[in-house]
C-alpha positions in Angstrom: 35.6 65.9 126.5 38.8 64.7 128.5 41.5 67.2 128.6 43.9 65.6 130.2 44.1 61.9 128.7 46.6 59.0 129.0 49.9 60.8 129.9 52.0 63.0 131.6 53.9 65.9 130.2 56.2 67.4 131.7 56.2 71.5 131.2 58.0 72.9 134.6 55.1 74.7 136.8 52.2 73.6 134.6 53.2 70.0 133.6 55.0 69.0 136.4 52.0 67.8 138.5 49.6 67.8 135.7 48.1 65.4 133.1 47.9 67.9 130.4 46.5 67.1 126.9 49.4 67.9 124.4 48.1 71.5 122.5 46.0 72.6 124.9 48.0 75.0 127.1 51.7 74.0 125.4 52.0 74.6 121.5 48.4 75.4 121.0 47.3 75.7 117.0 45.8 78.6 116.2 44.2 78.1 112.5 43.2 79.9 109.8 43.8 83.8 108.2 46.2 85.7 110.6 43.6 87.8 111.9 41.9 89.0 115.5 39.7 86.0 115.4 41.2 82.9 114.3 40.2 79.4 114.9 41.5 77.3 118.2 40.3 73.5 118.0 37.4 74.3 115.8 35.8 77.5 117.5 36.4 80.7 117.1 38.5 82.5 119.0 39.1 86.8 120.0 43.2 86.5 119.3 45.4 88.9 121.6 48.9 86.8 120.9 49.9 87.8 117.6 52.7 90.2 117.4 51.3 91.8 114.6 50.7 95.1 116.0 50.6 97.3 112.6 48.2 94.3 110.8 50.6 94.0 107.8 50.4 90.1 108.3 47.4 90.4 105.9 47.9 93.5 104.2 46.8 93.2 100.8 49.7 95.1 99.7 51.4 93.0 101.8 50.4 89.7 100.5 51.0 91.0 96.5 54.5 91.9 97.4 55.0 88.4 99.1 53.5 86.7 96.3 55.3 88.4 93.3 58.8 88.3 94.9 58.2 84.2 96.4 56.8 83.8 92.1 60.2 85.7 90.9 62.7 84.5 93.3 61.9 81.1 94.8 63.0 80.9 98.2 66.5 80.2 97.1 67.7 83.5 95.8 70.2 84.5 96.5 72.4 81.7 97.1 75.5 81.6 99.5 76.4 83.7 102.7 76.2 87.7 102.1 79.9 88.1 102.4 80.4 85.4 99.6 78.1 85.1 97.4 74.7 86.2 98.7 74.0 90.0 98.7 72.2 92.0 96.7 70.8 95.4 95.4 67.9 94.7 97.4 69.5 93.6 100.7 71.6 97.0 100.0 68.4 99.5 99.4 66.3 97.4 102.0 69.6 98.9 104.5 70.0 101.7 103.6 66.1 102.3 104.2 66.2 101.1 107.2 69.0 103.5 108.0 67.3 106.8 106.9 64.3 105.5 108.8 65.7 104.6 112.5 68.2 107.4 112.3 71.6 105.8 111.9 74.5 105.8 109.5 74.2 102.3 108.8 72.7 98.6 109.5 73.1 95.4 108.5 70.4 92.9 107.7 70.1 89.8 110.0 68.5 86.1 109.2 66.4 86.2 112.7 66.3 88.1 116.1 67.2 85.7 118.6 69.8 84.8 116.4 70.9 87.8 115.6 70.9 89.4 118.5 72.7 86.9 120.3 75.6 86.9 117.9 75.8 90.8 117.7 76.5 90.5 121.6 79.3 88.1 121.1 80.6 90.0 118.2 80.8 93.2 119.8 82.6 92.0 123.7 85.9 90.3 124.1 87.3 89.0 127.5 88.7 92.2 128.4 85.4 93.9 128.0 82.6 94.7 130.7 78.8 94.2 130.0 75.7 95.3 132.0 72.6 94.4 131.4 68.9 94.8 132.7 67.6 91.7 135.0 64.4 91.6 132.7 66.0 91.0 129.8 64.6 88.8 127.2 66.0 85.4 126.8 68.0 86.3 123.5 70.0 89.2 125.4 70.5 86.7 127.7 71.8 84.0 126.0 74.4 86.6 124.3 75.4 87.5 127.4 76.3 83.9 128.5 78.5 83.4 125.5 80.9 86.6 126.8 84.2 85.4 128.0 84.6 88.5 130.3 82.9 89.9 133.3 79.2 90.9 133.3 77.1 93.0 135.6 73.3 92.9 136.0 71.0 95.9 137.3 67.6 95.2 138.5 64.9 96.2 136.0 65.1 100.1 135.5 66.9 101.0 137.8 69.0 103.4 137.2 70.7 104.1 140.5 71.5 100.3 140.6 73.2 100.7 137.2 75.3 103.6 137.9 76.5 101.4 140.8 77.5 98.6 138.3 79.2 101.2 135.8 81.1 102.4 138.5 82.5 98.0 139.6 82.7 97.9 135.5 84.9 101.1 134.8 87.2 100.3 137.2 87.6 96.6 136.2 88.0 98.0 132.8 90.7 100.5 133.7 92.7 97.0 134.8 92.0 95.1 132.1 92.0 97.9 129.2 88.6 96.7 128.1 85.5 98.9 127.1 82.1 98.9 128.5 78.6 97.3 126.9 75.3 98.2 128.4 72.2 96.7 127.5 68.4 97.3 127.3 65.1 97.1 125.3 63.2 99.2 124.2 60.0 98.4 125.1 60.1 95.3 127.5 57.9 92.3 126.0 56.2 91.0 129.2 55.9 94.3 131.4 55.4 96.8 128.6 57.5 99.2 130.0 59.7 101.1 128.3 63.8 101.0 129.2 65.0 103.6 130.8 66.9 104.6 128.0 66.8 108.7 128.7 68.6 108.0 132.2 70.9 105.7 130.8 72.1 107.6 128.1 72.3 110.7 130.3 75.1 108.7 132.4 77.0 108.9 129.4 78.3 112.1 131.1 80.3 110.3 133.8 80.7 107.0 132.7 82.3 105.3 129.2 80.2 103.0 127.2 78.3 101.9 124.7 74.8 101.3 124.5 73.1 98.5 122.6 68.8 98.5 122.8 66.4 95.7 121.3 63.7 97.0 120.1 62.0 94.5 118.8 58.3 95.8 120.7 59.1 99.4 119.8 60.1 99.3 116.2 57.0 100.7 114.2 54.7 101.3 117.3 56.5 103.9 119.6 57.8 107.4 117.9 56.4 110.2 116.2 57.3 108.3 113.3 57.2 104.6 114.6 61.2 104.2 114.6 60.8 103.1 118.0 61.4 103.7 122.0 64.5 105.9 121.5 62.3 108.1 119.0 60.0 108.3 121.9 62.3 109.3 124.4 64.2 111.9 122.4 67.7 109.9 122.5 67.8 108.0 119.5 71.6 109.6 118.7 72.2 108.1 122.1 71.8 104.8 121.2 75.2 103.8 119.9 73.8 99.9 118.7 70.2 99.6 117.9 68.8 96.2 116.9 65.1 94.8 116.3 63.2 92.5 114.5 60.9 91.8 111.6 58.9 89.6 113.6 56.7 92.3 115.3 55.1 95.1 113.7 56.5 93.9 110.2 55.0 90.7 110.9 58.1 89.0 108.7 60.9 86.9 108.9 64.6 88.7 109.9 66.1 91.5 112.3 68.8 94.1 111.3 71.3 96.2 113.8 72.2 99.9 112.9 74.7 102.3 114.3 77.7 104.4 112.8 79.4 103.0 109.6 82.7 102.3 111.3 80.5 99.9 114.2 78.3 98.3 111.3 81.2 98.0 108.9 83.2 96.0 112.2 79.9 93.6 112.7 79.8 92.8 108.9 83.3 90.8 108.9 82.7 89.7 113.1 79.2 88.6 113.5 79.2 85.1 113.4 75.6 84.3 112.7 75.9 86.2 109.1 79.1 85.1 108.1 78.7 81.6 108.1 74.9 81.5 107.4 73.0 81.7 104.2 71.6 85.5 103.4 68.0 86.7 104.0 66.3 85.1 101.3 65.0 87.8 98.8 61.0 87.2 99.5 61.9 88.1 102.5 64.1 91.4 101.1 61.1 92.4 98.8 58.6 91.9 101.7 61.0 94.1 103.9 60.5 97.2 101.8 57.1 96.8 101.1 56.5 96.6 104.8 58.6 99.2 105.9 57.4 101.4 103.0 53.4 101.0 104.9 55.3 101.8 108.0 56.5 105.1 107.2 53.6 105.8 105.1 50.7 105.0 106.5 50.4 106.5 110.3 46.9 105.9 110.4 47.6 102.0 111.2 49.7 103.4 114.0 46.9 105.8 115.5 44.8 103.0 115.0 47.0 100.4 116.9 46.8 103.4 119.8 43.3 104.2 119.8 42.7 100.1 120.8 45.8 100.4 123.1 43.9 103.2 125.1 40.5 102.0 125.1 42.1 98.5 126.4 44.4 99.6 128.9 42.0 102.4 130.1 39.4 99.9 130.2 40.9 97.4 132.7 42.2 99.8 134.8 38.5 101.7 134.9 37.1 97.6 136.2 39.7 97.2 138.4 42.4 95.1 136.3 46.2 95.8 137.4 48.0 96.6 133.7 51.3 97.3 136.0 53.5 100.1 134.3 52.9 99.5 130.8 53.9 102.5 128.3 53.5 100.7 125.2 51.1 98.7 123.1 52.2 95.4 125.5 49.3 95.3 127.9 49.8 92.7 131.0 46.7 92.0 133.0 48.4 90.7 136.3 45.8 88.7 139.2 46.9 86.9 141.8 46.5 82.8 142.0 48.6 79.9 142.0 49.3 77.2 139.5 46.0 75.3 139.1 44.4 79.3 138.9 46.1 79.7 135.6 45.3 77.0 134.2 41.7 77.5 135.2 42.0 81.1 133.8 43.1 80.2 130.8 40.3 77.5 130.0 37.5 79.6 131.5 38.5 82.1 128.6 38.7 80.0 125.8 36.0 77.7 126.7 33.5 80.1 128.0 34.7 83.4 126.6 36.1 82.5 123.7 39.4 84.7 124.2 42.4 83.1 123.6 45.8 84.9 125.0 49.2 84.2 126.1 49.0 83.0 129.9 52.5 83.4 132.1 53.6 81.7 135.3 56.6 81.2 137.3 59.8 81.5 136.8 58.9 84.7 134.5 56.6 86.0 137.0 56.7 85.5 140.8 54.9 81.7 142.1 51.8 83.5 143.7 51.1 85.9 140.2 49.6 85.2 137.0 49.5 87.3 133.8 47.8 87.4 131.3 49.5 89.2 128.1 47.3 91.2 125.4 49.1 91.8 122.3 46.5 94.8 120.8 46.7 95.3 117.1 45.6 97.9 114.3 43.0 95.4 113.4 41.1 94.6 116.8 38.1 96.6 117.0 36.4 98.7 120.3 34.1 96.2 120.5 36.6 93.6 120.6 38.1 95.6 123.4 34.8 95.8 125.3 34.2 92.1 125.1 37.3 91.1 126.3 37.5 93.6 129.1 34.1 92.5 130.6 35.0 88.7 130.1 38.4 89.8 132.0 36.5 91.3 135.0 34.2 88.2 135.2 37.5 85.9 135.2 39.0 87.8 138.0 35.8 87.7 140.1 35.9 84.1 140.2 39.1 83.7 140.9 38.9 86.4 143.9 35.9 83.3 145.0 38.3 80.4 144.3 36.1 79.1 141.6 38.9 77.8 139.7 40.0 75.7 143.1 36.8 73.7 143.0 36.4 72.9 139.4 36.9 69.4 137.6 39.6 71.2 136.2 41.5 71.2 139.7 41.4 67.7 140.0 44.2 67.1 137.7 46.5 68.6 139.5 47.7 66.7 142.9 
């Protein structure tokens, strides 16, 4: 089988000098029921790349709720933007229940996570205000920051000492402009698996005046005693002024929400452009969200099973000499040394020789001489899946270190 047929695809580092078959490394197609084992190019693979932390995507109660709601409402209802004609009692109910769950006064539903956080950032600041944000923030945060017409400062990932330096600069500038300061970080960083230094950041409020916005897409539903997120895990949920998460991870759906004090959320309802000028979240996603939140709250065994898999996977990797960085969450990176040829070889070998599908992360997300294999465990994986994966990764690491991938036929496709 010729993986690199008749054309060149410009895909940044992976595609710049290689002929790569479309749909293999980029835009791959996983087929079949959402599960730990799916089909890739016609054969079954053990899949570690789905943000289905609690296994709700195919939970029978969720599927039934989705089916009934779609049958009852269709995908059009309600019509119009929330402010004009797109509101409903069920939208209000989901917001109330989310507020109670994350221990905030009020909540606003958002249509999408990426669009939502970008628009929330835009709404919260004007040209007089200053943004201070973590350097490893997700692209949606970076794009939101780019919309800001005022000054912005960045601090190295979780470097609280440097953050304080930026807060001093921001404070001086805010005193001149009459503006405020918004600090932005993540609850769980989706590549490294690190938690944001929320406890330390909240402690800085004793010295500096700022509001804290936390994007907890990967922490909501997975972290903390009740699953309320990284703020609950670190005991500082009260110190988070604006709490954001998406439904696309632990809730396995579409949509997002932002929570905070009533005054702040009321302001956002009237100023978040992506919601004011867009159709309301369709009813099946709202009713489906209610069912997912109910399961998230009332079936802690799903979160417990997730963490059983996470701990077995992460400890197993470490015992076999594999570097998983400093993750403190279910997100599990495996960090290897190698170049772009190695990365292609590792990905191909895992999929073709070991029937394991995971995300392969390369420069510029990680430095040029590193490869990150990003593993997303779920409550649906088994300990047998874990052992199979650890053994495969151990073998791939040995091949990488002995130069196998540079001498393979695959390497010949790279100039």
